[in-house]
N, C-alpha and C positions, 0 to 999 in steps of 0.2 A: 149171350153174345153168339152170333152165328159164325160159321167157319170162315167165311170171307173176311169178316171184321177181325177175327183172331189172326188170320194170315197177314193182313195189312199191318197188324201190330208186331207180330213175331219176326217178319222179314227185316224190317229196319233194325230191330233189336239185335238179331243175329248178325247182321252186317256190321253194326257198331262194335259188338263184342269181337268179331273176327278182326276188324281193323285195330282194336286195342291190343289183341294178342300178337298180331304180326309186327306191331311197332314197339312192343315192350320186349325185354330180354329177361325172362324169368330165371335163367340160369345164374344171373348175378344178383345176389341178395342185397336189399337195402341195408341189412344189418352190417354189411361190410364197412359202411361209413363210420360205424361206431367201434369196430374192432380193429386192433392193431395187428400187424403181421405176427407178433409174438402171441397174441390171444388166439389167432388161428392155429398156430403150432400146438398150443395147449389143447385146443378143441379136438385135434387129431392125435392126441396122446404123445406129443413130443415136448421136450423141454425148450424154453425160449432161447437157450444158449446155442442152438444150431445156427442162428443168424447173428451177425455182429450188431452192435449198437448203431443206431442211426439209420435204419432202413426207413426210407421216406414214403414208401407206399407199396401197394400190392394190388393184384387182381386175382380173383378166385372164381372159377366157374363151378358152382355148387353141384351141377349135374355130372360133369366129367371129372372134376378134381384138378383140372388144369390150373396152374397158378404161375404167377410171375411176381417177384419181389424186386423192388427198385432201390438201389443205393445211389448216393450222390456221385460217387466215383468208385474206382476199383478199390479193394480193401485187402490188405495182407498183413499177416502177423505170424509169429512163431509160438508154438506151444511144444515144449520138450524137443523131441527129435523131428517134429513135423513143422513145416511151414504151410500155411493155408492162404489161399487167394480166392476172393470173391470178385466176379466181374460186376459191372454196373447193373446188370440184370441177371437174376438167378431164376430159372424156370424149370418146370417139370410137372409131375402129377402127384397129388397128395390124397391119401386115404388113411383110415385109422391105422396108425402104426407103420405106415409105409410112405416113403418119398421115392418116386421112381422117375426114370428118364430124365434125370437131372442134367442141367446145363448151367455153366457159370460158376462152378465150385471146383477147385482143384487143390491137390495136396502135393507137397514136395517131400520126398523121402529118399535119402541117399542120392542126392543130385538128380533125381528123376521126377518130373512133374506128371501127375496122373489125374485124370478127371474123376471126381466122385460121381458115380452114376446112380447109386441107390443108397438109401438109408432106411434101416429097419429098426423098430423098437421091439426088443425081445426081453420081456420082463423088466429087469433093472439094468439092462444093457442096451447100448445103441450100436448097431452093426453098420459099418461103412463099407461099401463095395466100390472098387475101382475097375470092375469088370473081370480082371484076371486074378484078383485076390480081394480079401476083406479083412477087416480088423474090428474087434469089439472093444468097447470102452464102457465103464460104469456110467450110468445116467447122471450121477452127481457131478460129473465133469462138465455138464452142460446146463447146470442150474442158472448160471449167470451168463449174459451175453458178453462176448469178448469185444474189445475196442480195437478198431483199426490201428495198425502201427505197433501196438504193444500187447495185444491179446488180453489175457487175464492178469498179467504181471505188470500192470501200469502203476507206477508211483506218480506222485504229483510232479516230480521233476521230469519224468519221461513224458507225461502228458503235456507239460508246459513246453518242453523241447519240441514236441510234435506240432504244437500250435504255432510256435515261433518259426519253425522250419518245415513247412508243409511239403 
């Protein structure tokens, strides 16, 4: 095959590959369709209980780590001295053991609402940062996902009451 024939073959091939590349988004993985948001948390070394039950979907840019998780509605519940609130969209950046630039999650402590801006996995602890301070909790607190309205302390009666009075 002479060089002119080779060029006539390679130019259309290169143009086709270029068009495929610019019209596809390699940063978003096809595997996302098969993974739940809870699976993604585990893949990045976090427990699933950082998200409440019922997250309906998510997006994850595999290259940058930018993510968004989508809930049907806002979600709040109390756990001990804390009240937590999730907006309909929770977003930020995820990497191994680190959630940063978080938006959409806040905690109420002593009558003051503060945005949780970063979550770190440190061995068997999870550190939550609100910017001006942080708190560490054992990872076993987050093995199970909380339920909107009643957290981890849901009895059948509480869950029934929530369903009857949304």
